[in-house]
C-alpha positions, 0 to 999 in steps of 0.5 A, a space after each residue: 908174586 909177579 908173573 910174566 905172561 905171553 898171550 896169543 895176539 891177533 892182527 889184521 892184514 894192515 897190522 892193526 890189533 884185532 883183539 885184546 887177549 888180556 881182557 879174556 883173563 878174569 881171575 876175580 877182584 883183588 887178584 891182580 894188583 898191578 900189570 904192565 905191558 912189556 912187549 908186542 911182537 907182530 907176525 912177520 907176514 904183515 904188510 905183504 901186498 902180493 895177491 896169492 890167488 891172482 890168476 886163479 879165477 877166484 871171485 874174491 882173491 883177497 882174503 879179507 878174513 886173514 888175521 895174523 898171529 903175534 904175541 903180547 907179553 905182560 907182567 902181572 903183580 898177583 896178590 899174595 895167596 891168590 896165585 892159584 886163582 890167577 893161574 887158573 884164569 890164565 889156563 881158562 882164557 885159552 889165549 895164554 901161550 906161556 907164563 912163568 913166575 919171575 923174581 922182582 929183581 929180574 924186572 928192573 929196567 
């Protein structure tokens, strides 16, 4: 069975990935037979150089802690009979925005 999974993905202000949400999914050995990344969508505000606090007297007007949120989508091939373990791991990861079962023929390029 194949599942299309969309993860929450964090990016630094420079547009560099700040995490690996896929690594937080741990369904156990043998559950995932194959996986393929299909898409990364960066947040729209990356690369904005404007200092929003300019002139406010803030000692640290540049928010170095900002992490923009985007998405990362993967397709996983899950072992037959282990689908519930996979779904449970997705929910427990707390970084999955959406997942759906997809027919094999819809994944052709």
